[in-house]
KEKELUM-118096 format. One record per residue (C-alpha): residue number from 1; residue in one letter; z, x negated, y. Coordinates in nm, 3 decimals. Example, Ala and Ser with C-alpha at 12.3 -4.5 7.8 and 13.67 -1.06 7.14 Angstrom:
BEGIN
   resi   resn         z         x         y
      1      A     0.780    -1.230    -0.450
      2      S     0.714    -1.367    -0.106
! end
This chain:
BEGIN
   resi   resn         z         x         y
      1      M    15.587   -24.496     3.321
      2      R    15.873   -24.549     3.568
      3      K    15.838   -24.550     3.984
      4      T    16.042   -24.411     4.254
      5      A    15.994   -24.045     4.251
      6      T    16.071   -23.820     4.550
      7      I    16.201   -23.493     4.655
      8      L    16.174   -23.305     4.376
      9      M    16.294   -23.545     4.140
     10      L    16.604   -23.576     4.314
     11      S    16.651   -23.221     4.383
     12      V    16.617   -23.140     4.016
     13      A    16.836   -23.429     3.899
     14      S    17.141   -23.309     4.173
     15      S    17.110   -22.953     4.032
     16      L    17.144   -23.031     3.693
     17      L    17.509   -23.074     3.680
     18      L    17.572   -22.813     3.870
     19      S    17.382   -22.553     3.679
     20      C    17.563   -22.658     3.374
     21      G    17.910   -22.678     3.520
     22      Q    17.906   -23.023     3.423
     23      A    18.101   -23.341     3.582
     24      P    17.979   -23.688     3.488
     25      Q    18.163   -23.769     3.181
     26      Q    18.378   -24.053     3.199
     27      S    18.411   -24.290     2.900
     28      T    18.744   -24.293     2.687
     29      P    18.967   -24.627     2.736
     30      A    18.946   -24.868     2.484
     31      D    19.240   -24.965     2.237
     32      E    19.349   -25.314     2.214
     33      E    19.117   -25.437     1.979
     34      R    18.803   -25.303     2.173
     35      T    18.683   -25.097     1.820
     36      V    18.395   -24.828     1.808
     37      T    18.415   -24.633     1.501
     38      P    18.111   -24.395     1.469
     39      T    18.053   -24.118     1.257
     40      T    17.722   -24.227     1.171
     41      T    17.532   -24.265     0.824
     42      G    17.200   -24.372     0.692
     43      S    16.958   -24.671     0.797
     44      K    16.907   -24.866     1.119
     45      V    16.608   -24.734     1.295
     46      V    16.357   -24.977     1.379
     47      V    16.087   -24.837     1.598
     48      Y    15.744   -25.052     1.670
     49      Q    15.560   -24.935     1.999
     50      V    15.184   -25.026     2.005
     51      F    14.971   -24.986     2.290
     52      T    14.709   -24.847     2.065
     53      R    14.366   -24.937     2.267
     54      L    14.486   -25.293     2.259
     55      F    14.634   -25.356     1.923
     56      G    14.286   -25.403     1.716
     57      N    14.098   -25.527     1.985
     58      K    13.940   -25.853     1.904
     59      N    13.728   -25.938     2.203
     60      T    13.845   -26.244     2.424
     61      T    13.641   -26.197     2.712
     62      N    13.882   -26.052     2.939
     63      A    13.689   -26.005     3.271
     64      P    13.927   -25.836     3.519
     65      W    13.794   -25.476     3.556
     66      G    13.577   -25.539     3.281
     67      T    13.406   -25.240     3.115
     68      L    13.467   -25.113     2.720
     69      Q    13.167   -25.301     2.621
     70      Q    13.253   -25.634     2.814
     71      N    13.634   -25.648     2.716
     72      G    13.628   -25.440     2.381
     73      V    13.887   -25.153     2.302
     74      G    14.085   -25.120     1.992
     75      K    14.048   -24.838     1.742
     76      F    14.248   -24.626     1.502
     77      A    14.057   -24.752     1.234
     78      D    14.187   -25.120     1.327
     79      F    14.548   -24.985     1.177
     80      T    14.402   -25.090     0.829
     81      P    14.655   -25.129     0.543
     82      E    14.684   -25.497     0.589
     83      A    14.776   -25.422     0.976
     84      L    15.048   -25.141     0.848
     85      N    15.188   -25.358     0.584
     86      A    15.240   -25.654     0.850
     87      I    15.416   -25.365     1.084
     88      K    15.620   -25.240     0.813
     89      A    15.731   -25.591     0.696
     90      M    15.914   -25.619     1.024
     91      G    16.158   -25.369     0.897
     92      V    15.985   -25.079     1.095
     93      S    16.070   -24.712     1.012
     94      H    15.885   -24.524     1.314
     95      I    15.531   -24.662     1.514
     96      W    15.508   -24.523     1.857
     97      Y    15.111   -24.504     1.910
     98      T    15.128   -24.527     2.293
     99      G    14.814   -24.375     2.466
    100      V    14.706   -24.138     2.217
    101      P    14.653   -23.785     2.385
    102      H    14.326   -23.778     2.550
    103      H    14.355   -23.925     2.938
    104      V    14.126   -23.985     3.193
    105      L    13.922   -24.253     3.181
    106      V    13.558   -24.399     3.338
    107      Q    13.363   -24.411     3.032
    108      D    13.083   -24.170     3.006
    109      Y    13.155   -23.935     2.689
    110      T    12.929   -23.671     2.832
    111      A    12.692   -23.702     2.491
    112      F    13.002   -23.559     2.296
    113      G    13.077   -23.244     2.533
    114      I    13.345   -23.435     2.736
    115      S    13.315   -23.412     3.098
    116      N    13.362   -23.734     3.316
    117      D    13.639   -23.818     3.510
    118      D    13.631   -23.903     3.882
    119      P    13.720   -24.300     3.940
    120      D    13.889   -24.193     4.279
    121      V    14.162   -24.022     4.094
    122      I    14.205   -24.290     3.756
    123      K    14.393   -24.591     3.785
    124      G    14.205   -24.879     3.629
    125      R    13.870   -24.850     3.411
    126      A    14.062   -24.733     3.110
    127      G    14.294   -24.484     3.266
    128      S    14.684   -24.466     3.235
    129      P    14.791   -24.291     2.918
    130      Y    15.045   -24.077     3.142
    131      A    14.727   -23.901     3.311
    132      V    14.644   -23.668     3.035
    133      K    14.355   -23.470     3.069
    134      D    14.345   -23.282     2.737
    135      Y    14.656   -23.203     2.506
    136      Y    14.486   -23.079     2.221
    137      N    14.266   -23.391     2.154
    138      V    14.312   -23.762     2.153
    139      N    14.137   -24.057     2.355
    140      P    13.782   -24.080     2.247
    141      D    13.808   -24.476     2.322
    142      L    13.995   -24.509     2.016
    143      A    13.755   -24.347     1.776
    144      L    13.484   -24.503     1.580
    145      D    13.259   -24.187     1.603
    146      P    13.410   -23.999     1.942
    147      A    13.293   -23.677     1.786
    148      N    13.491   -23.707     1.492
    149      R    13.817   -23.879     1.681
    150      L    14.075   -23.605     1.599
    151      A    14.006   -23.626     1.248
    152      E    14.044   -24.023     1.279
    153      F    14.382   -24.007     1.449
    154      E    14.471   -23.769     1.132
    155      Q    14.353   -24.011     0.888
    156      L    14.584   -24.275     1.075
    157      I    14.880   -24.036     1.054
    158      A    14.843   -24.007     0.698
    159      R    14.792   -24.424     0.629
    160      T    15.110   -24.445     0.848
    161      H    15.287   -24.219     0.617
    162      Q    15.154   -24.390     0.294
    163      H    15.334   -24.693     0.416
    164      D    15.654   -24.521     0.452
    165      M    15.617   -24.499     0.833
    166      K    15.687   -24.211     1.082
    167      V    15.430   -24.123     1.352
    168      L    15.567   -24.096     1.736
    169      I    15.321   -23.991     2.010
    170      D    15.388   -23.951     2.389
    171      I    15.414   -23.614     2.552
    172      V    15.432   -23.634     2.946
    173      P    15.592   -23.254     3.047
    174      N    15.624   -23.393     3.408
    175      H    15.269   -23.431     3.498
    176      V    14.913   -23.420     3.384
    177      A    14.582   -23.553     3.501
    178      R    14.472   -23.433     3.871
    179      A    14.132   -23.345     3.633
    180      Y    14.298   -23.171     3.333
    181      Q    14.044   -22.975     3.140
    182      S    14.070   -22.907     2.792
    183      M    13.775   -22.907     2.580
    184      S    13.998   -22.855     2.249
    185      T    14.229   -22.578     2.349
    186      P    14.299   -22.368     2.046
    187      D    14.161   -21.987     2.101
    188      G    14.375   -21.784     2.270
    189      V    14.583   -22.065     2.456
    190      A    14.501   -22.058     2.823
    191      D    14.458   -22.391     3.001
    192      F    14.730   -22.535     3.270
    193      G    14.640   -22.333     3.585
    194      A    14.392   -22.109     3.440
    195      N    14.595   -21.807     3.530
    196      D    14.785   -21.943     3.876
    197      D    14.803   -21.779     4.183
    198      T    14.659   -22.090     4.423
    199      S    14.730   -21.883     4.737
    200      V    15.113   -21.972     4.715
    201      A    15.301   -22.279     4.703
    202      Y    15.528   -22.139     4.412
    203      A    15.538   -21.878     4.153
    204      R    15.760   -21.904     3.839
    205      D    15.461   -21.850     3.631
    206      N    15.219   -22.105     3.800
    207      N    15.180   -22.399     3.618
    208      F    15.133   -22.599     3.943
    209      Y    15.256   -22.646     4.284
    210      Y    15.008   -22.579     4.548
    211      V    14.927   -22.704     4.943
    212      P    14.792   -22.355     5.022
    213      D    14.492   -22.365     5.273
    214      Q    14.450   -22.751     5.243
    215      A    14.236   -22.964     5.021
    216      F    14.334   -23.275     4.839
    217      S    14.253   -23.613     4.987
    218      V    14.244   -23.905     4.772
    219      P    14.493   -24.170     4.913
    220      Q    14.447   -24.419     5.221
    221      W    14.355   -24.748     5.018
    222      P    14.554   -25.050     5.055
    223      A    14.297   -25.329     5.221
    224      D    14.348   -25.524     4.881
    225      Y    14.230   -25.221     4.645
    226      K    13.892   -25.110     4.561
    227      V    13.825   -24.845     4.310
    228      L    13.695   -25.024     4.009
    229      G    13.741   -25.367     4.178
    230      G    13.460   -25.262     4.448
    231      E    13.187   -25.209     4.141
    232      A    12.913   -24.955     4.292
    233      H    12.942   -24.627     4.091
    234      P    12.786   -24.279     4.164
    235      A    13.133   -24.118     4.155
    236      V    13.318   -24.375     4.353
    237      D    13.279   -24.182     4.699
    238      G    13.634   -24.146     4.835
    239      K    13.655   -23.803     4.764
    240      F    13.786   -23.560     4.456
    241      N    13.743   -23.174     4.504
    242      E    14.059   -22.995     4.485
    243      V    14.108   -22.677     4.666
    244      P    14.392   -22.609     4.738
    245      A    14.543   -22.915     4.697
    246      K    14.824   -22.971     4.391
    247      W    15.187   -23.159     4.449
    248      T    15.131   -23.481     4.293
    249      G    15.307   -23.566     4.000
    250      N    15.617   -23.780     4.144
    251      G    15.665   -23.465     4.331
    252      S    15.509   -23.571     4.672
    253      R    15.379   -23.260     4.838
    254      A    15.129   -23.403     5.078
    255      A    14.751   -23.312     5.046
    256      Q    14.691   -23.677     5.091
    257      P    14.945   -23.853     4.882
    258      A    15.015   -24.228     4.920
    259      F    14.872   -24.504     4.746
    260      D    15.218   -24.537     4.580
    261      D    15.262   -24.216     4.505
    262      W    15.110   -24.097     4.124
    263      Y    14.814   -23.967     4.315
    264      E    14.613   -23.937     3.997
    265      T    14.819   -23.660     3.834
    266      V    14.994   -23.334     3.923
    267      K    15.347   -23.205     3.879
    268      I    15.410   -22.932     3.613
    269      N    15.605   -22.635     3.754
    270      Y    15.873   -22.551     3.516
    271      G    16.054   -22.269     3.729
    272      V    16.226   -22.500     3.977
    273      K    16.123   -22.329     4.337
    274      P    16.061   -22.551     4.608
    275      D    16.430   -22.573     4.751
    276      G    16.560   -22.704     4.428
    277      S    16.712   -22.410     4.284
    278      F    16.628   -22.256     3.941
    279      D    16.405   -21.951     3.843
    280      F    16.505   -21.921     3.461
    281      T    16.812   -21.845     3.254
    282      Q    17.104   -22.087     3.278
    283      L    17.226   -22.291     2.992
    284      P    17.611   -22.231     2.962
    285      A    17.841   -22.553     2.999
    286      E    18.001   -22.499     2.658
    287      Y    17.623   -22.558     2.484
    288      A    17.713   -22.930     2.530
    289      S    17.914   -22.895     2.202
    290      K    17.664   -22.697     2.023
    291      D    17.408   -22.797     1.720
    292      W    17.040   -22.733     1.816
    293      P    17.028   -22.419     1.589
    294      A    17.249   -22.277     1.827
    295      H    17.048   -22.378     2.139
    296      Y    16.744   -22.223     1.941
    297      A    16.949   -21.899     1.897
    298      F    17.009   -21.891     2.272
    299      W    16.676   -21.891     2.368
    300      Q    16.535   -21.599     2.168
    301      G    16.454   -21.294     2.334
    302      K    16.490   -21.457     2.696
    303      T    16.154   -21.501     2.938
    304      V    16.081   -21.822     3.019
    305      P    15.820   -21.992     3.268
    306      D    15.480   -22.046     3.144
    307      S    15.496   -22.405     3.144
    308      W    15.772   -22.401     2.884
    309      L    15.553   -22.209     2.650
    310      K    15.246   -22.426     2.678
    311      F    15.446   -22.744     2.617
    312      R    15.637   -22.573     2.324
    313      D    15.249   -22.498     2.183
    314      I    15.129   -22.848     2.239
    315      T    15.417   -23.017     2.050
    316      Q    15.405   -22.743     1.748
    317      Y    15.031   -22.840     1.720
    318      W    15.089   -23.216     1.685
    319      L    15.407   -23.129     1.476
    320      A    15.146   -22.952     1.248
    321      K    14.918   -23.255     1.209
    322      G    15.163   -23.464     1.081
    323      V    15.320   -23.642     1.395
    324      D    15.692   -23.710     1.343
    325      G    15.811   -23.697     1.696
    326      F    15.731   -23.774     2.039
    327      R    15.847   -24.002     2.352
    328      Y    15.888   -23.817     2.625
    329      D    15.768   -23.959     2.985
    330      M    16.021   -23.917     3.285
    331      A    16.208   -23.659     3.089
    332      E    16.482   -23.666     3.396
    333      M    16.233   -23.510     3.634
    334      V    16.221   -23.199     3.411
    335      P    16.536   -22.958     3.422
    336      V    16.786   -22.994     3.129
    337      E    16.724   -22.641     3.034
    338      F    16.353   -22.704     2.957
    339      W    16.463   -22.980     2.677
    340      S    16.723   -22.758     2.523
    341      Y    16.420   -22.474     2.474
    342      L    16.164   -22.723     2.370
    343      N    16.378   -22.970     2.152
    344      S    16.516   -22.688     1.947
    345      H    16.215   -22.538     1.856
    346      I    16.055   -22.878     1.772
    347      K    16.376   -22.914     1.537
    348      Q    16.337   -22.538     1.407
    349      T    15.991   -22.676     1.276
    350      N    16.072   -23.016     1.174
    351      P    16.484   -23.090     1.192
    352      D    16.410   -23.455     1.139
    353      A    16.190   -23.480     1.404
    354      F    16.260   -23.814     1.640
    355      L    16.308   -23.715     2.010
    356      L    16.299   -24.023     2.230
    357      A    16.318   -23.979     2.620
    358      E    16.282   -24.154     2.921
    359      V    16.579   -24.112     3.167
    360      Y    16.719   -24.329     3.424
    361      Q    17.002   -24.238     3.569
    362      P    17.356   -24.308     3.387
    363      H    17.507   -23.997     3.526
    364      L    17.264   -23.788     3.368
    365      Y    17.238   -23.935     3.030
    366      R    17.510   -23.707     2.832
    367      D    17.353   -23.419     2.972
    368      Y    17.019   -23.482     2.835
    369      I    17.143   -23.562     2.475
    370      R    17.433   -23.272     2.421
    371      L    17.272   -23.003     2.621
    372      G    16.895   -23.121     2.622
    373      K    16.942   -23.215     2.271
    374      M    16.723   -23.550     2.277
    375      D    16.808   -23.770     1.985
    376      Y    16.794   -24.079     2.179
    377      L    16.727   -24.229     2.526
    378      Y    16.614   -24.543     2.683
    379      D    16.910   -24.759     2.710
    380      K    16.740   -24.953     3.013
    381      V    16.950   -24.912     3.322
    382      E    17.268   -24.998     3.125
    383      F    17.231   -25.249     2.793
    384      Y    16.872   -25.344     2.890
    385      D    16.963   -25.459     3.245
    386      S    17.288   -25.619     3.166
    387      L    17.094   -25.802     2.878
    388      K    16.809   -25.919     3.087
    389      R    17.061   -26.075     3.367
    390      V    17.212   -26.277     3.082
    391      M    16.863   -26.400     2.935
    392      Q    16.813   -26.505     3.311
    393      G    17.128   -26.701     3.371
    394      K    17.236   -26.475     3.609
    395      G    17.515   -26.265     3.450
    396      P    17.764   -26.303     3.168
    397      T    17.778   -26.190     2.812
    398      S    18.110   -26.004     2.906
    399      A    17.908   -25.738     3.091
    400      L    17.757   -25.648     2.738
    401      V    18.071   -25.604     2.590
    402      E    18.194   -25.376     2.900
    403      T    17.852   -25.139     2.896
    404      Q    17.901   -25.120     2.509
    405      Q    18.249   -24.977     2.519
    406      R    18.172   -24.757     2.836
    407      M    17.898   -24.622     2.664
    408      A    18.072   -24.583     2.321
    409      D    18.077   -24.196     2.311
    410      I    17.689   -24.190     2.331
    411      E    17.620   -24.531     2.187
    412      H    17.426   -24.397     1.893
    413      H    17.172   -24.225     2.144
    414      M    17.063   -24.519     2.321
    415      L    16.760   -24.693     2.194
    416      H    16.760   -25.067     2.238
    417      F    16.461   -25.270     2.340
    418      L    16.369   -25.595     2.529
    419      E    16.033   -25.519     2.615
    420      N    15.813   -25.220     2.624
    421      H    15.473   -25.107     2.858
    422      D    15.682   -25.060     3.179
    423      E    15.883   -25.396     3.172
    424      Q    15.811   -25.753     3.217
    425      R    15.708   -25.986     2.906
    426      I    16.028   -26.199     2.858
    427      A    15.783   -26.492     2.833
    428      S    15.647   -26.411     3.168
    429      P    15.770   -26.641     3.467
    430      E    15.873   -26.356     3.619
    431      F    16.141   -26.248     3.363
    432      A    16.275   -26.551     3.136
    433      G    15.951   -26.772     3.134
    434      D    16.031   -26.875     2.738
    435      A    15.963   -26.597     2.472
    436      R    16.269   -26.789     2.241
    437      K    16.500   -26.655     2.542
    438      G    16.456   -26.358     2.320
    439      M    16.588   -26.441     2.051
    440      P    16.991   -26.429     2.103
    441      A    16.902   -26.119     2.303
    442      M    16.727   -25.935     2.004
    443      V    16.990   -26.048     1.809
    444      V    17.260   -25.877     2.020
    445      S    17.045   -25.571     2.108
    446      A    16.940   -25.514     1.719
    447      T    17.293   -25.546     1.584
    448      I    17.539   -25.448     1.826
    449      S    17.528   -25.059     1.782
    450      T    17.378   -24.770     1.556
    451      S    17.101   -24.698     1.789
    452      P    16.749   -24.744     1.722
    453      T    16.631   -25.101     1.809
    454      M    16.244   -25.114     1.954
    455      L    15.985   -25.360     1.941
    456      Y    15.704   -25.373     2.159
    457      F    15.362   -25.539     1.985
    458      G    15.291   -25.899     2.109
    459      Q    15.720   -25.954     2.190
    460      H    15.747   -26.105     1.845
    461      V    15.459   -26.385     1.917
    462      G    15.582   -26.426     2.263
    463      E    15.292   -26.251     2.466
    464      P    15.315   -26.346     2.802
    465      A    15.092   -26.099     2.993
    466      A    14.991   -26.413     3.193
    467      T    14.677   -26.268     3.381
    468      D    14.615   -26.010     3.606
    469      A    14.327   -25.778     3.420
    470      G    14.233   -25.527     3.725
    471      F    14.443   -25.260     3.824
    472      G    14.727   -25.391     3.570
    473      K    14.912   -25.719     3.671
    474      A    15.017   -26.021     3.513
    475      S    15.392   -26.021     3.380
    476      R    15.315   -25.693     3.199
    477      T    15.094   -25.592     2.986
    478      T    14.828   -25.361     3.132
    479      I    14.814   -25.011     3.038
    480      F    14.522   -24.950     3.276
    481      D    14.227   -25.201     3.148
    482      Y    14.038   -25.302     2.866
    483      W    14.203   -25.616     2.755
    484      G    14.304   -25.833     2.479
    485      E    14.628   -26.007     2.418
    486      P    14.579   -26.363     2.290
    487      Q    14.895   -26.426     2.135
    488      H    14.865   -26.104     1.967
    489      Q    14.525   -26.148     1.868
    490      A    14.616   -26.482     1.697
    491      W    14.897   -26.311     1.483
    492      M    14.612   -26.055     1.407
    493      N    14.390   -26.334     1.291
    494      D    14.059   -26.144     1.322
    495      G    14.249   -25.857     1.068
    496      K    14.407   -26.047     0.835
    497      F    14.768   -26.023     0.999
    498      D    14.899   -26.332     0.845
    499      G    14.959   -26.559     1.153
    500      A    14.747   -26.827     1.071
    501      A    14.588   -26.880     1.407
    502      L    14.942   -26.873     1.574
    503      S    15.116   -27.208     1.687
    504      A    15.410   -27.337     1.500
    505      E    15.636   -27.215     1.769
    506      A    15.473   -26.838     1.762
    507      L    15.474   -26.846     1.379
    508      A    15.842   -26.938     1.408
    509      L    15.925   -26.680     1.658
    510      H    15.773   -26.408     1.474
    511      N    15.900   -26.543     1.148
    512      F    16.253   -26.505     1.345
    513      Y    16.167   -26.127     1.421
    514      Q    16.066   -26.031     1.089
    515      T    16.388   -26.185     0.921
    516      L    16.608   -26.024     1.197
    517      L    16.445   -25.683     1.185
    518      S    16.428   -25.640     0.843
    519      F    16.749   -25.735     0.798
    520      T    16.867   -25.477     1.022
    521      A    16.689   -25.241     0.850
    522      S    16.879   -25.242     0.547
    523      A    17.226   -25.343     0.663
    524      P    17.480   -25.064     0.597
    525      A    17.730   -25.256     0.833
    526      L    17.499   -25.179     1.151
    527      M    17.592   -24.831     1.083
    528      G    17.944   -24.859     1.093
    529      N    18.231   -24.996     1.298
    530      Y    18.186   -25.243     1.582
    531      V    18.484   -25.465     1.699
    532      E    18.425   -25.669     1.979
    533      L    18.545   -26.070     1.914
    534      H    18.427   -26.191     2.288
    535      S    18.773   -26.123     2.516
    536      S    19.015   -26.285     2.263
    537      N    18.780   -26.596     2.218
    538      L    18.715   -26.623     2.584
    539      A    19.094   -26.613     2.659
    540      N    19.202   -26.878     2.378
    541      N    18.900   -27.083     2.318
    542      T    18.797   -27.332     2.553
    543      A    18.452   -27.417     2.385
    544      Y    18.355   -27.033     2.369
    545      S    18.220   -26.946     2.723
    546      E    18.015   -26.677     2.892
    547      Q    17.703   -26.807     2.727
    548      Q    17.803   -26.693     2.397
    549      L    17.871   -26.343     2.251
    550      A    18.072   -26.258     1.909
    551      F    18.115   -25.935     1.749
    552      A    18.178   -25.804     1.387
    553      R    18.022   -25.483     1.234
    554      Y    18.129   -25.317     0.898
    555      N    18.182   -25.053     0.665
    556      N    18.298   -25.003     0.322
    557      E    17.984   -25.191     0.165
    558      Q    17.949   -25.495     0.421
    559      R    18.104   -25.674     0.658
    560      L    17.947   -25.906     0.934
    561      V    18.033   -26.157     1.178
    562      I    17.734   -26.191     1.437
    563      V    17.748   -26.477     1.708
    564      S    17.491   -26.579     1.957
    565      N    17.441   -26.852     2.186
    566      F    17.246   -26.767     2.505
    567      N    17.264   -27.133     2.647
    568      V    16.920   -27.290     2.677
    569      Q    16.947   -27.629     2.678
    570      Q    17.317   -27.714     2.504
    571      S    17.456   -27.659     2.153
    572      S    17.772   -27.484     2.151
    573      Q    18.068   -27.586     1.896
    574      F    18.374   -27.419     1.851
    575      D    18.635   -27.268     1.616
    576      L    18.569   -26.861     1.611
    577      H    18.878   -26.685     1.557
    578      I    18.886   -26.356     1.427
    579      P    19.210   -26.156     1.507
    580      A    19.455   -26.060     1.231
    581      T    19.428   -25.696     1.252
    582      L    19.037   -25.696     1.162
    583      M    19.128   -25.954     0.842
    584      T    19.391   -25.679     0.764
    585      N    19.153   -25.408     0.772
    586      W    18.912   -25.613     0.551
    587      Q    19.206   -25.692     0.296
    588      L    19.158   -26.045     0.330
    589      A    19.475   -26.263     0.245
    590      D    19.525   -26.630     0.350
    591      G    19.273   -26.851     0.194
    592      Q    18.895   -26.941     0.217
    593      Y    18.595   -26.699     0.188
    594      P    18.214   -26.785     0.159
    595      L    17.976   -26.644     0.453
    596      H    17.604   -26.638     0.420
    597      D    17.419   -26.672     0.744
    598      K    17.151   -26.407     0.692
    599      L    16.918   -26.532     0.985
    600      N    16.901   -26.905     0.872
    601      D    17.006   -26.888     0.497
    602      A    17.282   -27.123     0.581
    603      A    17.656   -27.115     0.411
    604      Y    17.968   -27.116     0.615
    605      T    18.337   -27.067     0.543
    606      L    18.617   -26.815     0.673
    607      Q    18.959   -26.971     0.673
    608      V    19.251   -26.722     0.676
    609      T    19.567   -26.864     0.768
    610      D    19.886   -26.682     0.884
    611      G    19.643   -26.375     0.875
    612      V    19.413   -26.475     1.143
    613      G    19.060   -26.600     1.060
    614      K    18.863   -26.869     1.187
    615      V    18.483   -26.986     1.130
    616      A    18.378   -27.326     1.247
    617      L    18.042   -27.289     1.414
    618      Q    17.772   -27.518     1.606
    619      L    17.512   -27.309     1.737
    620      A    17.196   -27.473     1.850
    621      P    17.039   -27.386     2.172
    622      L    16.982   -26.975     2.151
    623      A    17.061   -26.975     1.833
    624      S    17.234   -26.708     1.647
    625      V    17.433   -26.657     1.315
    626      I    17.470   -26.319     1.113
    627      L    17.741   -26.431     0.866
    628      E    17.813   -26.183     0.568
    629      L    18.145   -26.174     0.380
! end
């Protein structure tokens, strides 16, 4: 979930560095070879993000604002052994099941003891997964039997583990649904807001912020918007009963938030006062260099705000059910001390838990990793944004070299992606207009660093998100509506997951992604050293341009040279030069050495003359090679 947040986000973010005594850290200067030598071991992590309600849906009606009955919905049960085998075949190690916690939606489940939600404070008909209604249960839409929905998800966890993959779900600590009401809270656990003093705007142990003595009003709708697309519904009356009004999820303090605010959600209070000052123990700056056990020890015996305890209990609940990690929505809107507390408690239970956070302010990256003990952050504002410009023909590949070098000290923690539920689909005209333009970009994204790679469902078959779905608009796959994704459905092929219904072009695209990602998951060099080859070739090679990118990856087990051509229309033919320093490091004397292209199963030759390497290359438009020595 990403939109512009207001006053509270800014006050929290600006206070973080001051409270921790940290100034933004500058990257270290590169040496003449521009070499990065990580200390990482293990295998490359590949995360498959799936929008759970859309994945198994075979219905092709796609009526805008359509009901569940009209447009269909995917289920936990659609992740069959065939589906999981097909996902695993792409080198996937972790599946992020997006939209699992029970969020607000319009469908009537009162027969199962679930209260109805008010469409006036729901985005779409299927509802936003980031407006969670009950953290102790799962979305009833996803179950064959809504009364048995939690057990069905537990069975999916078990099936995923049986296929040797880990399970991730969303946790959204910054906000909950305006209509939050847990029907499944364990005995002895108070619901959010149950013990709040609603007569004041702020109290440390209140879970919410309030606008005392004022009632909530729904936003003033734009002229082109109608709730449920204008359908008559008994609950659509332009009202929602909330007295006193609560602050809205993005920090709006108005009793009537704007339509562009996150009006369907309310802001969680973590002990940040309305003036931005903190009402909890500060984390000393030296904890940036300490491990999670030290952070866990720091918080023992300290009194923390009630909301901290609630999210500690929620994450422990899901860990106990076998969930292997969490993706945190809008983590930068929550103070870094809370993350130190929460993540160290999670690691105390499961030291291998996978913790991924959405943070969009680069000057905060190092604090959330080192002080907040995040394993990984989205590399959106840095690497993705630069790569998107290259794909659109608006930026040079040198920007990728510069970004990788500048992020060298934290590169392992910066998860790479080309698509996710917030971003435009590559194939959409608003992004690149052609899914094939993602091919060289994906090679670079997946191989340039030791960080995890994320693949969004439908990306590997060129899903274009071409149609307005209702609340969700074209270019991004809807997260608000009941819908079917045509290219994904063709790959799914009525549950066979063999791609037989795909066009030849889409099947070739899928095979490319499968070959690339399954290779990255088993290539030890990708967890080793990085040497950029771009600058020297750009300076000394007239046929090499800002539309190509070359680098080497290696360790004691494997040596790779990776080259991508971003040119859409023209082949690129040149001799790639590899510096003598790298040839010496690889202990290669003058002579010829065979290279095998792991992407295309082709043979090349490395010629070393006077200590300098050279490989003759001819790359078709949008082609790449991964050459193994």
